[in-house]
C-alpha positions in Angstrom: -0.8 -17.8 -5.0 -0.8 -15.0 -6.7 0.7 -12.2 -4.5 1.2 -8.0 -4.6 3.9 -6.7 -2.7 3.5 -3.1 -2.2 6.6 -1.5 -0.9 7.3 2.0 -0.2 10.9 1.5 -2.1 12.5 -0.5 -5.2 13.8 -3.9 -3.4 16.9 -3.2 -5.3 20.1 -3.4 -5.2 19.7 -5.9 -1.7 22.1 -4.5 0.2 20.6 -3.0 3.3 17.2 -2.3 4.5 14.4 -2.9 3.4 15.2 -3.4 0.4 17.2 -6.6 2.1 14.7 -8.3 3.2 12.2 -7.6 0.8 14.6 -9.0 -2.3 15.8 -12.2 -0.2 12.0 -13.2 0.8 10.3 -12.8 -2.8 13.8 -14.7 -4.6 12.8 -17.7 -2.5 8.6 -17.8 -3.0 8.5 -16.7 -6.8 9.9 -20.6 -7.9 6.1 -21.3 -6.3 3.9 -18.7 -6.9 3.1 -15.5 -8.6 4.9 -12.4 -7.8 3.5 -8.7 -8.2 5.7 -5.4 -7.2 4.1 -2.2 -7.1 6.6 0.0 -5.8 8.1 3.6 -5.9 11.1 5.2 -7.5 12.8 8.6 -6.2 15.8 8.6 -8.6 16.7 8.1 -12.3 18.7 5.6 -11.7 16.6 3.0 -9.6 14.8 2.6 -13.3 17.8 0.6 -13.5 16.5 -1.9 -11.5 13.6 -3.1 -12.9 14.7 -5.5 -15.2 16.5 -7.7 -12.5 13.5 -7.8 -10.7 11.1 -8.9 -13.6 13.2 -12.2 -12.9 11.8 -12.7 -9.9 8.1 -11.1 -10.6 5.9 -11.3 -12.8 4.8 -7.7 -13.2 6.5 -4.6 -12.0 5.6 -1.0 -12.1 6.8 1.6 -10.4 5.7 5.3 -9.5 8.4 8.1 -9.5 9.4 9.8 -6.1 11.3 12.6 -6.3 13.1 13.8 -3.2 11.7 17.4 -3.4 7.9 15.7 -4.4 8.0 14.2 -1.3 9.5 16.6 1.1 6.3 19.2 -0.7 4.0 16.3 0.8 5.5 17.3 4.3 5.5 20.2 3.3 1.7 20.2 2.5 0.4 18.2 5.8 2.7 20.4 8.5 -0.4 20.7 10.5 -1.5 17.5 10.3 -1.5 15.5 12.2 -0.4 12.3 10.3 3.3 11.6 10.6 6.0 13.4 8.3 7.4 9.6 7.1 4.1 8.6 6.2 3.2 11.7 4.3 6.3 11.9 2.3 4.9 9.0 0.7 1.4 9.9 -0.1 1.1 9.9 -3.5 -2.5 10.4 -5.9 -0.4 8.2 -8.2 -0.1 5.6 -6.9 -3.8 5.7 -5.6 -4.7 5.9 -8.9 -1.7 2.8 -10.0 -2.7 0.5 -7.0 -6.5 0.2 -8.4 -6.1 -0.7 -11.4 -3.8 -3.7 -10.0 -6.7 -4.5 -8.2 -9.1 -3.9 -10.8 -7.1 -6.2 -13.4 -6.0 -8.8 -11.0 -7.0 -11.0 -8.5 -5.0 -11.2 -5.7 -4.7 -14.2 -2.9 -2.6 -12.4 -0.9 -1.0 -8.4 -0.4 2.3 -7.9 1.2 2.2 -4.0 2.5 5.9 -2.9 3.3 6.4 -0.2 6.6 4.2 1.7 8.3 4.4 4.1 5.2 2.6 2.7 2.6 0.1 1.3 5.5 -3.1 3.9 4.1 -3.3 2.6 0.7 -5.0 -0.6 1.9 -6.4 0.3 5.1 -9.8 0.4 4.4 -9.7 -2.7 1.5 -11.3 -5.1 4.3 -12.5 -7.5 1.7 -8.5 -8.2 0.6 -6.6 -10.7 2.6 -3.6 -8.4 3.7 -1.1 -8.2 5.4 1.4 -5.0 6.5 5.1 -6.0 7.5 7.1 -3.4 9.8 10.7 -3.3 9.5 11.1 -2.1 13.4 8.3 -0.6 15.9 8.8 3.1 14.5 7.3 5.1 17.4 10.0 3.0 20.0 12.7 4.1 17.7 11.8 7.6 17.6 11.3 7.4 20.6 15.0 6.3 21.2 16.0 8.6 19.3 15.3 11.4 21.7 17.4 9.7 24.2 20.3 11.1 22.3 21.1 14.8 23.4 21.1 17.1 20.1 19.9 20.8 19.2 17.0 22.3 20.2 15.2 21.9 17.5 15.8 18.9 16.0 14.4 17.6 19.9 12.0 19.4 19.3 10.9 17.3 15.8 11.9 14.6 17.3 8.7 15.1 20.0 6.5 16.1 17.6 7.7 13.1 15.7 6.9 10.4 18.0 3.9 11.5 19.0 2.5 11.7 15.9 4.4 7.8 15.6 2.6 6.6 18.3 -1.0 8.1 17.6 -0.6 6.8 14.0 0.7 3.6 14.8 -3.3 2.3 15.4 -3.3 1.7 11.6 -2.6 -2.3 12.4 -5.2 -3.4 13.5 -7.0 -1.8 10.2 -4.6 -4.9 9.1 -6.4 -8.9 9.3 -2.2 -9.0 10.2 0.5 -7.4 11.2 4.3 -8.5 11.7 6.8 -7.5 13.2 10.7 -8.3 13.2 11.1 -8.6 17.0 10.0 -10.0 20.2 10.2 -6.8 21.7 8.8 -5.0 18.9 6.0 -7.4 19.2 5.9 -6.8 22.9 5.5 -2.9 22.5 3.4 -2.5 19.7 0.9 -5.3 21.5 1.4 -3.6 24.6 0.2 0.4 23.3 -2.3 -0.7 20.6 -3.8 -3.4 22.5 -3.0 -5.2 19.5 -3.9 -8.9 19.0 -3.6 -9.0 15.1 0.9 -9.1 15.5 3.4 -11.9 14.1 6.9 -12.5 14.2 8.9 -12.3 10.9 12.5 -12.1 12.0 15.1 -10.3 9.2 17.1 -12.5 8.2 20.6 -13.5 6.7 21.4 -15.4 3.1 24.0 -18.1 3.9 24.9 -19.1 0.7 26.1 -15.0 0.5 27.4 -15.3 4.3 28.5 -18.6 4.1 30.8 -19.8 7.5 34.1 -21.5 6.3 36.8 -22.1 9.5 36.6 -18.3 10.5 40.6 -17.3 12.0 40.2 -16.8 15.1 44.1 -16.7 15.7 43.8 -12.3 14.6 42.6 -10.5 17.3 43.4 -6.8 16.5 40.7 -6.0 13.7 36.8 -4.4 15.0 34.4 -4.1 12.4 31.5 -1.8 12.2 28.7 -2.2 9.4 25.8 0.0 7.7 24.5 2.3 5.3 26.2 5.1 6.7 23.9 8.2 5.9 21.5 6.2 8.7 21.4 8.3 11.6 21.2 5.7 14.4 25.2 3.9 12.2 26.3 7.5 12.5 25.5 8.2 16.3 26.5 4.9 17.2 29.8 5.0 15.0 31.0 8.7 16.0 29.9 7.7 20.1 32.7 4.8 19.6 35.5 6.4 18.2 34.7 9.4 20.4 34.0 7.8 24.5 35.7 4.3 23.5 37.8 3.3 21.1 40.8 5.5 22.9 40.6 3.2 26.0 40.6 -0.5 23.9 43.3 1.3 22.0 44.9 2.0 25.5 45.2 -1.8 26.3 45.5 -3.1 22.6 47.6 -0.5 20.7 47.9 -2.7 17.2 43.5 -2.2 17.0 42.1 -1.4 13.5 38.5 0.1 13.4 37.1 -0.7 9.4 33.9 1.3 9.5 32.3 -0.4 6.2 29.1 0.9 4.7 27.9 2.9 1.6 26.6 6.5 1.0 28.9 7.8 4.1 28.7 11.2 5.6 31.3 13.6 6.0 31.1 13.7 9.6 31.7 9.6 9.1 34.4 10.3 6.5 36.5 12.7 8.6 37.0 9.9 11.8 39.5 8.5 8.7 43.1 8.5 10.4 45.9 5.5 10.3 43.7 3.3 12.7 40.2 4.1 11.4 39.6 3.1 7.5 36.4 4.8 6.2 35.8 2.2 3.1 32.5 3.6 1.6 30.1 1.1 -0.8 31.8 -2.5 -0.1 29.6 -5.1 -2.2 31.5 -8.3 -0.9 31.0 -7.5 3.0 30.8 -11.2 3.7 34.4 -10.9 3.0 34.8 -8.1 5.8 33.5 -9.9 8.5 36.0 -13.0 7.5 39.1 -10.2 8.3 37.5 -9.4 11.4 38.2 -10.1 14.5 35.1 -8.9 16.4 32.0 -6.9 14.9 30.8 -4.2 17.3 27.2 -2.6 17.0 27.3 0.1 20.2 24.2 1.5 18.5 22.1 3.7 20.9 18.9 3.9 19.2 17.0 2.2 17.2 14.5 -0.5 17.0 14.3 -4.2 15.4 17.3 -6.3 14.5 20.7 -5.3 13.1 21.5 -6.9 10.2 25.2 -6.5 10.7 25.1 -8.6 13.7 23.1 -12.0 12.3 25.6 -12.0 9.1 28.1 -11.8 11.6 26.9 -14.6 13.8 26.5 -16.4 9.9 29.9 -16.2 9.5 31.1 -17.7 13.0 32.7 -13.5 13.9 32.3 -12.5 17.3 30.1 -9.7 18.1 29.6 -7.1 21.1 26.5 -4.8 20.6 24.2 -2.3 23.4 20.7 -3.4 24.4 19.5 -2.0 21.1 18.5 -5.0 19.1 19.2 -7.3 21.0 16.1 -8.4 22.9 14.2 -8.7 19.8 16.8 -11.2 18.6 15.2 -13.9 21.4 18.9 -15.9 22.3 20.9 -16.0 25.3 24.1 -13.5 25.9 27.2 -14.7 24.8 24.9 -17.1 21.6 27.3 -15.4 19.2 26.4 -11.8 20.9 27.5 -10.6 24.2 24.6 -7.5 25.0 26.6 -4.8 27.2 24.5 -1.9 28.7 26.9 1.4 29.4 29.9 1.9 27.7 32.6 0.7 30.1 30.4 -3.0 29.8 31.1 -2.6 25.8 34.5 -2.2 26.2 35.7 -4.5 28.9 33.7 -7.4 26.8 35.0 -6.5 23.8 38.7 -6.6 25.9 37.6 -10.4 27.2 37.3 -11.2 23.8 40.2 -9.8 21.8 41.9 -11.4 24.7 40.6 -15.0 24.5 40.9 -17.0 21.2 39.0 -19.3 22.9 35.9 -16.7 23.6 35.8 -15.8 20.3 35.7 -19.1 18.8 33.3 -20.4 21.2 31.2 -17.7 20.7 31.8 -17.5 16.7 30.6 -21.3 17.0 27.0 -20.7 18.8 26.7 -17.7 16.4 26.2 -19.7 13.4 24.1 -22.6 14.9 21.6 -20.4 16.4 22.0 -18.5 12.4 21.1 -21.8 11.0 17.8 -23.0 12.9 16.3 -19.6 13.5 17.3 -16.7 10.7 18.1 -18.6 7.8 16.3 -16.7 5.2 14.7 -20.2 4.0 13.3 -20.6 7.0 11.6 -17.3 7.4 10.5 -17.5 4.0 8.3 -20.5 4.8 7.0 -18.9 8.3 5.7 -16.1 5.9 4.3 -18.6 3.2 2.2 -19.8 6.7 0.9 -16.2 7.4 0.1 -16.1 3.5 -2.4 -18.6 4.0 -3.5 -17.6 8.0 -4.8 -14.4 5.9 -6.6 -16.5 3.0 -8.2 -18.2 5.4 -9.7 -15.4 7.4 
């Protein structure tokens, strides 16, 4: 098949988020299909990543969208009903480049990444298109409002959430829309009366995050990973340090917390002390998981599924998380992950794992098996291939 990928950000380097998913899917697709990529670049550094992507994509084209231009797009549309998340990525140059691609090529399928890019092919009903959402964006913003902030932040988030809730109905203009969790699928089905939704989970590269007899004997290291300029991660780790870690440390005085992730903001850097390490960017996160006793994911808002949880499971490391992201995994509590709703229950479950080597081992090994069966990128790529064939047949 000849497939076009339309992406909101250049999918390299594949360390986190949207970039990780597109890169891993296309890396497995390209030996069997001809792939083209059209995407935005945000900085001059992004342009350096075109060459490694040309090993996967037969054709790569970019449109430069610096941050100031995206912000200006939002300012121009401040009075519209379009979400700022979508306004930011509006580009006449992208529309023109896409028109050239479509004129010069006959595609068997087109993959549109993110709600942010959905307007570009909204009305091209003659084309076999798939819209792939990393999460239910309106649900993500709805949950953001539940965390106390300043009056102005709460006001902005309420406006954006309402815009997204209305705009998200665009999913019905596509023959197929993908979401990464069952929770998001059910939410969007109910909200928009949509019947074109399919599930495509996030995955794990099991060659990178490979289980190799994890050492369950130690119980002194907690690990939190993720992009540390991403609002849900910043909120989660600061809340954990302020509200939960003192109680954990009272029971386990030797406990250490490692916060591993790129672009830590000053609020995160300020958490560093004799028992909290803020690493910044780590190229090989597998080494961090291998050294962890338990991985934590105390997110208070968000949607979709969490890469940190899947990666830990792949390496056989037990996880304690909140409900955010857990429901969408479609697994039983304790199958690699324990989900706890309130802070005290989170602390109690964490203490139970830190106190019991056998529980750490059985939990970790269950998680590894779940990953092999459901969340290996090879398995997920095969599912995406069936979806491409399905839209082609419509």
